[in-house]
N, C-alpha and C positions, 0 to 999 in steps of 0.2 A: 504494500500500500504506500502510495506517495502522492498525497493530495495537497495542492497549494492554491492560494488565492482567496477570493471571497465567494460566499454562497453557502450552500448546505450539501452535505453528503450523508446519505442514508445507507447503512450497512446492509448486506444481505441478511435475510432471516436466519437465525441460528436456532436449531432444534436441540433441546437437551434430552438426554436419554432418561431423565427423571424430572419430577416436579421440583424446580429450584425454589428455595426459600429466600435466598440472598444472591445478589449479583454484584460482582466487583468489576470495575472498569479500570484499565491501565492503558496509557498511551505515551508515545514519545512525540515531541513536537519541537520544531525550531522556535526559538524565542519563548520558551516555556514560562519564563517569569513575566511576560508581557500580558498574559491573560487574553490571548487572541482567539482562543477556541472555547466554545461552550458545548458541552455534551449533554444530550438528553437520551432517555431510555424509555421503551415501552414494551409491554409483555402481553401474552395471550396464551390460551390453551386451545387444543383441537376444537374446531367448531365455533370458536369465539372470534369476535372482532378485537382488534388491538385496542388497548386502553389509551388514555391520554399520555402525551410525552411528559416525562418527569425529569427535571434537571438534576444532573449529577453534581454532588457537592464536593468542591475542591477548595482546600485552604492552602494557598501557595506559600504562606509564611511558615507552614509546618513542613514543607517539602525540602529536604536537604539536597544540596548539589543540583538543583533544577537547572541552573545555567550550564553546568558542566555535562550532566548526563541526559538532560532534556526529558526526564521521566516524570510523569504525573500519575498519581494514584487517587482515584475518587473514593469517597466513603462508600461502604457497602450499602446497597439499596435493598430494602426488604420487599419481597414479593410473595404472593400466596400460592405456592406450588404451581408455578407457571412453566410451561414446556417450550415456549417460543419467546425469543427476544430480538429486538432490533435497537440500534443506536442511531441517533442523528447528530452529526457534528456540524456546528455552525461556525463558519470562518468569518472573522471581521478584521480587516486591515486597519491599522491606525499608526500615526506618527511615522509614516513611510516604511512601516514594517508589515510584511505579509505573513500570515500564519501558514505553517506547513506541517501537516500531519504525516509522521513517518511510519508509525506502527500503532495498531490498536488491538487490544486483547479483552475478551470477556472471560470472567471466572464465575462459573455457576456453582453454587454451594447448596447443600442440603443440611438443614439443622435437624439432626436426628438424635434423640435421646436414647441412651442404652440403659435398660433396666437391670 
């Protein structure tokens, strides 16, 4: 993946082999400390329509070495046993800097209690 400029990019639909309870998002971007990318997530199950886009929460001041390694980790997003997920990345240029998405990863988790 190598997306650059202004506009939106919607990822292909990802199907989990289980009902995910939490989704983590991780990406690498040029100018990570400039906050030029905003990421949203939506989910669904078989036979359902997608829900509303939910903004991924990122706190750049807590991200170490973001200028050096360009990595961003969003807070986990709680979902209710969903099997399908999509993300939308919103690109916004500012101060003569263009956003550039280099890599994007979904982490699907299942909160399972062992008795």
